[in-house]
C-alpha positions in Angstrom: 0.0 0.0 0.0 1.4 3.4 -1.0 2.0 6.1 1.7 -1.0 8.1 0.4 -3.3 5.1 0.6 -2.0 4.3 4.1 -2.8 7.9 5.3 -6.3 7.6 3.8 -6.9 4.3 5.6 -5.8 5.7 8.9 -8.1 8.7 8.5 -11.0 6.4 7.5 -10.3 4.1 10.5 -10.4 7.1 12.8 -13.7 8.3 11.5 -15.3 4.9 11.7 -14.0 4.4 15.3 -15.5 7.7 16.3 -18.8 6.8 14.8 -18.8 3.5 16.6 -18.2 5.3 19.9 -21.0 7.7 19.1 -23.6 4.9 18.6 -22.3 2.1 20.8 -21.4 2.7 24.4 -17.6 3.3 24.5 -17.4 1.2 27.7 -19.0 -1.7 25.8 -16.5 -1.3 23.0 -13.6 -1.3 25.5 -14.9 -4.4 27.3 -15.3 -6.3 24.0 -11.7 -5.4 23.1 -10.4 -6.6 26.5 -12.3 -9.9 26.3 -10.3 -11.0 23.2 -6.8 -10.2 24.3 -4.2 -11.3 21.9 -6.6 -11.2 19.0 -8.0 -8.4 16.8 -10.5 -6.4 18.7 -14.2 -6.6 17.9 -14.3 -2.9 16.9 -11.3 -3.5 14.6 -13.1 -6.4 13.0 -16.1 -4.2 12.2 -13.9 -1.4 10.9 -11.9 -3.7 8.7 -15.1 -5.3 7.3 -16.5 -1.8 6.4 -13.2 -0.7 4.7 -13.1 -3.9 2.7 -16.6 -3.2 1.4 -16.5 0.5 0.6 -12.7 1.1 0.0 -10.4 3.7 1.3 -11.6 6.4 -1.1 -14.8 6.6 1.0 -12.8 8.7 3.4 -14.5 11.7 1.7 -18.0 10.5 2.5 -20.2 12.4 4.9 -20.6 10.7 8.3 -24.2 9.7 7.8 -23.2 7.7 4.7 -21.3 5.3 6.9 -24.3 4.3 9.0 -25.6 1.5 6.7 -22.2 0.0 6.0 -21.5 -0.1 9.8 -24.8 -1.7 10.5 -24.2 -4.4 7.9 -20.6 -5.0 9.2 -21.9 -5.5 12.7 -24.3 -8.1 11.4 -21.7 -9.9 9.4 -19.3 -10.1 12.4 -22.0 -11.5 14.6 -22.7 -8.3 16.7 -26.4 -8.2 16.3 -27.0 -6.1 19.3 -24.6 -3.4 17.9 -26.4 -3.7 14.5 -29.8 -3.2 16.3 -28.5 0.1 17.7 -27.6 1.3 14.2 -31.0 0.1 13.0 -32.8 2.1 15.7 -30.9 5.2 14.5 -32.2 5.0 10.9 -35.2 2.7 10.7 -38.8 3.0 11.9 -41.1 0.5 13.5 -44.7 0.7 12.3 -45.9 3.9 13.8 -42.7 5.9 13.5 -42.5 7.9 10.3 -40.8 11.1 9.3 -43.4 13.7 10.3 -45.0 15.1 7.2 -44.8 18.7 8.5 -41.0 18.3 8.9 -40.5 17.0 5.4 -42.7 19.8 4.0 -40.7 22.4 6.0 -37.4 21.1 4.7 -38.7 21.2 1.2 -39.5 24.9 1.6 -35.7 25.5 2.1 -34.8 23.8 -1.2 -34.9 26.9 -3.2 -32.4 28.5 -0.8 -29.8 25.9 -1.6 -30.4 25.8 -5.4 -29.9 22.0 -5.7 -30.7 19.1 -3.5 -27.2 17.9 -2.4 -26.5 20.9 -0.2 -29.9 20.7 1.4 -29.7 17.0 2.0 -26.3 17.4 3.7 -27.6 20.2 5.9 -30.6 18.2 7.1 -29.2 14.6 7.0 -28.9 14.4 10.8 -32.5 15.5 11.3 -33.7 12.8 8.9 -31.6 10.1 10.7 -32.9 11.2 14.1 -36.5 11.1 12.8 -36.3 7.4 11.9 -36.4 7.8 8.1 -37.0 4.2 6.7 -33.9 2.6 5.3 -35.0 -0.9 4.3 -37.4 0.1 1.5 -34.9 1.7 -0.9 -35.6 5.3 0.2 -32.2 6.2 1.4 -32.4 8.9 4.1 -29.5 10.9 2.6 -31.3 11.4 -0.7 -34.9 12.5 0.0 -35.1 14.9 -2.9 -33.6 12.8 -5.7 -35.1 10.4 -8.1 -33.7 6.9 -8.2 -33.5 6.8 -12.1 -34.1 9.3 -14.8 -34.3 9.2 -18.6 -33.9 12.3 -20.8 -33.8 13.0 -24.5 -31.2 15.5 -25.9 -30.2 16.6 -29.4 -27.8 14.7 -31.6 -24.0 15.1 -31.0 -23.4 14.5 -34.7 -25.1 17.6 -36.2 -23.1 20.1 -38.1 -23.3 22.5 -35.2 -21.0 21.5 -32.2 -23.4 20.9 -29.3 -20.9 19.4 -26.8 -21.1 22.2 -24.3 -24.9 22.4 -24.4 -25.4 18.6 -24.0 -22.8 18.5 -21.1 -24.6 21.4 -19.3 -28.0 19.7 -19.7 -26.6 16.4 -18.3 -24.9 18.0 -15.4 -28.0 19.9 -14.4 -29.8 16.5 -14.1 -27.1 14.7 -12.1 -27.8 16.6 -8.9 -31.3 15.3 -8.9 -30.5 11.6 -9.5 -29.2 9.1 -7.0 -28.7 5.9 -9.0 -28.8 6.1 -12.8 -29.3 8.7 -15.5 -30.0 7.4 -19.1 -29.5 9.8 -22.0 -31.2 9.2 -25.4 -30.9 11.1 -28.7 -27.2 12.1 -28.3 -25.9 9.2 -30.4 -28.8 9.2 -32.8 -29.5 10.8 -36.2 -27.5 11.1 -39.4 -23.8 11.6 -39.3 -23.5 15.2 -40.7 -19.8 15.5 -39.8 -16.7 13.4 -40.5 -16.2 10.2 -38.5 -13.0 11.6 -36.9 -14.8 14.8 -35.8 -17.7 12.7 -34.4 -15.3 10.6 -32.3 -13.5 13.7 -31.0 -16.8 15.3 -30.0 -17.8 12.1 -28.2 -14.5 11.9 -26.3 -14.8 15.6 -25.2 -18.4 15.0 -24.0 -17.8 11.8 -22.2 -14.6 13.0 -20.5 -16.3 16.2 -19.4 -19.2 14.2 -17.8 -16.7 11.8 -16.2 -14.8 14.7 -14.7 -18.0 16.1 -13.2 -18.9 12.7 -11.8 -15.5 12.4 -10.1 -16.5 15.4 -8.0 -19.7 13.7 -6.8 -19.0 11.1 -4.1 -20.9 8.9 -4.7 -22.3 9.9 -8.1 -25.0 8.3 -10.2 -24.3 6.0 -13.2 -24.6 7.7 -16.6 -25.6 5.6 -19.6 -26.0 6.5 -23.2 -28.6 5.0 -25.6 -27.7 4.0 -29.1 -30.1 2.6 -31.7 -28.1 1.2 -34.5 -31.2 0.3 -36.5 -33.2 3.5 -37.0 -35.2 3.1 -40.2 -33.3 0.6 -42.3 -33.9 -0.4 -45.9 -34.0 -4.2 -46.6 -30.5 -5.6 -46.1 -29.2 -2.4 -44.6 -28.6 -1.3 -41.0 -29.2 2.3 -41.6 -31.0 4.6 -44.0 -27.5 5.5 -45.1 -25.4 2.3 -45.5 -22.2 4.2 -45.4 -22.7 4.6 -41.6 -22.4 0.8 -41.0 -18.6 0.9 -40.8 -18.8 4.0 -38.6 -21.2 2.3 -36.2 -19.1 -0.8 -35.9 -15.9 1.2 -35.3 -17.6 3.5 -32.8 -19.1 0.6 -30.8 -15.7 -1.3 -30.8 -13.8 1.8 -29.5 -16.4 2.4 -26.8 -16.5 -1.1 -25.5 -12.8 -2.2 -25.7 -11.5 0.2 -22.9 -12.2 -0.8 -19.3 -14.3 1.8 -17.5 -15.6 3.3 -20.7 -18.9 5.1 -20.8 -21.9 2.8 -20.5 -23.8 2.2 -23.7 -27.3 0.7 -24.2 -28.1 -0.8 -27.6 -31.8 -0.6 -28.4 -32.4 -3.5 -30.9 -35.4 -4.7 -33.0 -36.9 -8.1 -32.5 -35.4 -9.3 -35.8 -31.7 -8.4 -35.4 -30.2 -7.9 -38.8 -27.6 -10.5 -39.8 -24.8 -7.9 -40.6 -25.2 -6.5 -37.1 -24.8 -9.7 -35.2 -21.0 -10.1 -35.4 -20.6 -6.4 -34.5 -22.6 -6.9 -31.3 -20.9 -10.2 -30.5 -17.5 -8.6 -30.7 -18.7 -5.8 -28.4 -20.1 -8.2 -25.9 -16.7 -9.9 -25.6 -14.9 -6.6 -24.9 -13.9 -5.0 -21.6 -16.9 -2.8 -21.3 -19.8 -4.5 -23.1 -23.0 -2.6 -23.9 -26.4 -3.5 -22.4 -29.0 -4.8 -24.9 -32.6 -3.9 -24.8 -35.6 -3.8 -27.1 -36.3 -0.8 -29.3 -39.9 -1.0 -27.9 -38.8 -1.1 -24.2 -40.4 1.6 -22.1 -38.4 4.6 -21.2 -39.7 5.9 -17.9 -38.7 9.5 -17.6 -38.8 9.4 -13.8 -38.5 6.4 -11.4 -38.7 7.9 -8.0 -37.8 4.6 -6.3 -38.0 0.8 -6.6 -39.9 -1.0 -3.9 -40.2 -4.0 -2.1 -42.2 -2.3 0.5 -44.7 -2.8 3.4 -48.0 -1.0 3.8 -46.6 1.6 6.2 -44.1 2.8 3.5 -47.0 4.0 1.3 -47.3 6.9 3.8 -43.7 7.8 3.3 -44.2 7.6 -0.5 -47.0 10.1 -0.2 -44.7 12.4 1.7 -42.1 12.1 -1.0 -44.6 12.8 -3.7 -45.9 15.8 -1.9 -42.3 17.1 -1.5 -41.7 17.0 -5.3 -45.0 18.7 -5.8 -44.1 21.4 -3.3 -40.7 22.0 -4.9 -42.5 23.1 -8.0 -45.3 25.0 -6.2 -42.6 27.1 -4.4 -41.3 28.3 -7.8 -38.2 26.2 -8.3 -37.3 25.3 -11.8 -35.5 21.9 -11.8 -34.8 20.2 -15.1 -37.5 17.6 -14.4 -40.3 20.1 -13.9 -42.2 19.5 -17.1 -41.8 15.7 -17.0 -43.1 15.6 -13.4 -46.1 17.7 -14.3 -46.9 15.6 -17.4 -46.6 12.3 -15.4 -48.8 13.6 -12.6 -51.4 14.8 -15.0 -51.5 11.5 -16.9 -51.4 9.3 -13.8 -48.3 7.5 -15.0 -46.2 5.5 -12.5 -43.2 7.0 -10.9 -42.5 4.2 -8.4 -41.7 0.7 -9.6 -41.9 -2.7 -7.8 -41.4 -6.3 -8.7 -44.5 -8.5 -8.5 -42.8 -11.2 -6.3 -41.6 -8.5 -3.8 -44.6 -6.2 -3.4 -46.8 -7.8 -0.8 -50.6 -8.1 -1.0 -51.2 -6.0 2.1 -49.6 -3.0 0.3 -52.1 -3.4 -2.5 -55.0 -3.6 -0.1 -53.7 -0.6 1.9 -53.7 1.6 -1.2 -57.1 0.5 -2.3 -58.5 1.0 1.2 -57.0 4.4 1.7 -57.1 5.8 -1.8 -59.4 8.7 -0.9 -57.4 9.7 2.2 -54.1 10.0 0.5 -53.4 13.6 -0.5 -50.7 12.7 -3.1 -51.1 9.1 -4.0 -48.0 7.4 -5.5 -48.6 5.6 -8.8 -46.8 2.2 -8.8 -45.7 0.1 -11.8 -45.7 -3.6 -11.0 -43.2 -5.6 -13.0 -44.4 -9.2 -13.6 -42.5 -12.3 -12.5 -42.3 -13.3 -16.1 -40.2 -10.3 -16.9 -37.9 -10.9 -14.0 -37.3 -14.5 -15.1 -36.7 -13.2 -18.7 -34.0 -10.9 -17.5 -32.1 -13.8 -15.9 -32.5 -15.8 -19.2 -31.3 -12.9 -21.2 -28.1 -12.6 -19.0 -27.3 -16.3 -19.6 -28.0 -16.0 -23.3 -25.8 -12.9 -23.7 -23.0 -14.7 -21.8 -23.2 -17.6 -24.3 -23.3 -15.3 -27.4 -20.2 -13.5 -26.1 -18.3 -16.7 -25.9 -18.9 -18.3 -29.3 -19.9 -17.4 -32.9 -23.5 -17.6 -34.1 -26.6 -19.1 -32.6 -29.1 -17.7 -30.2 -30.0 -14.5 -32.1 -33.7 -15.4 -32.7 -34.0 -16.2 -29.0 -32.3 -13.0 -28.1 -34.9 -11.0 -30.1 -37.7 -12.9 -28.3 -36.3 -12.2 -24.8 -35.7 -8.5 -25.6 -39.3 -8.3 -26.8 -40.5 -10.0 -23.6 -38.7 -7.5 -21.4 -40.3 -4.7 -23.4 -43.8 -5.5 -22.1 -45.1 -2.5 -20.1 -45.7 -3.1 -16.4 -49.1 -3.3 -14.8 -50.3 -0.1 -13.1 -51.0 -1.0 -9.5 -53.2 1.9 -8.7 -54.0 4.9 -10.9 -54.0 8.3 -9.3 -57.2 9.4 -10.8 -57.5 13.1 -11.9 -55.1 14.6 -9.4 -52.8 17.2 -10.7 -50.8 20.1 -9.2 
């Protein structure tokens, strides 16, 4: 380990030790250390487990971000009583929820901070002390961010250089997303410039976004959609066949470098034969693209993914009300129009898997529909889609290891995964 890494580890160990002493009785920590004389102490075992999981670069995290890793480390090392003390810090039990008035009051301060990260940092201790639920995917440090977001931007390959405009639009979105931002349209459209110029623009854009993400600890994942089959003529991949070589070269360059920008290839059910070896080569590379159907839904906002229990519906209502309130107070986040459109149309902004979402939650929503001020609309993904996703992963692994075969089945699975989810409960006619 280098000297710099050694210093980082020492600083991280000190922070974790202080956090343990804050939550766990220091006398109890000392007693557990004395009882295992000659061996590594209990506290050191917990700290080592946390560092192994999160890495020494986490020294720059804010303190509240260590709570969940510490709780998990206590469980893994057999210290359930210590783990329970961390759980009491961040979880709720049935009747304990974040007071709606508190959340609304915090939301009113959002416009003072301009973007959610500063506000979340300022109020994080209040959220933890108010038992914000941790086990349902609603992380207490990110109450004003969406889990996933999809946006459409203009083509990078137009005659006009739009690198700066695209980068600024993407960076505005990143502050409002906790897990994943998907960008469509940037790699679409006809190639109006030379192939060399197109690649230079892509490198400029992707490196600028990467640099911005390096300053966000942790930052969301950024993925770029690419539809190689736009409106092909029979036997061609593109309306302009001269772009076929460009596409193959672009995909190869993007996928061969470890840590490259994530690409998503949106493919038709009948994958053209000339395209198959190009995709197979990319799947064998260091950074393979993800495959999906050209008909797969593109949800503009996914506020969260749930397994959940009935009580969590109340928290979802508070979260929905907070996003509404942000707009009512005059803020102009980049998701403003999408949120208004989704709310007016009653489209889902929360997603759940059928096998995880319990029946009592469904009954709770149906029973309390008229009492909920801001009812969350939930998309329920079927178990068939979940199984199809596992089958797709196995098939892609096989295609990446050998030539030919499986392409018809690949198209079928992509089509299966494109089936829209069931709407668990519409929100009726409620708008802002």
